[in-house]
Structure formats: structure tokens, C-alpha cells
N, C-alpha and C positions, 0 to 999 in steps of 0.2 A: 328457738331459731334466731330470734333477735339478739339474744345473748351471745350466740355463736358468731354471728356476723360482727358484733361489737368486739368480741375477743380477738377475732382474726384481724380486724382493722387496727386494734391496739397493738397487736403483735407486729404487724407490718410497720407501723409508725415507730415502734421501739427498735425494730431491726434497722430501719433506715437511719435513725438517730445514732445508734451504736456504731454503725458502719461509718458514718460521717465523722464521728468522734475519733475512731481509730485512724481513719485516713488523715485527719488533721494532725493527730499526734505523730504519726509517722512522717508526715511532710515537715513538721516542725523539727523533728529529730534529724532529718536529712539536712535541713538548712542550718542547723546550729553548728557553730565552730567548736571543735573540741578544745578545751583549755589545756595548755601545756602545764607541766609540773610547776614551773616557776610562776605562772599566772595564778594557778590554783592555791599555792601555798605561800606566796609572797607575804601576805599580811601576817601569817603565823611566824615566818622566818624573821621578819622585821621585829616582831614583838619579842621573840626569843633573844635577838641580838641586843635589844634595849635592856633586857633583864640582866645580862652578863656584864 
């Protein structure tokens, strides 16, 4: 019986932790600004231009 209570408490804590992790990840994704093509690939384009 003690093992069952411990397992249920552990499952509850893990569920809360997982839920908060997912919520934080989604909030960060919503706040992040999507990079434009130029912002994302500018270093590679500059490097290619220097090689030619």
C-alpha cells in the first residue's frame, strides 16, 4: 500500500513537471521571432561571396 501511494505521488509530480515543461516550451516558441531568410543565411552567403 505504501508503494502504491509513493508511485501515485511520483506520477503526480512527474505529470506536473512535464506539463510545466511543455507549457514553458510553447510560451517560448510563441515569443520567439521567426528569422527571415536573410537573417538565417547571411553568414553563409557572405562566406560564399568571399570564396569567389
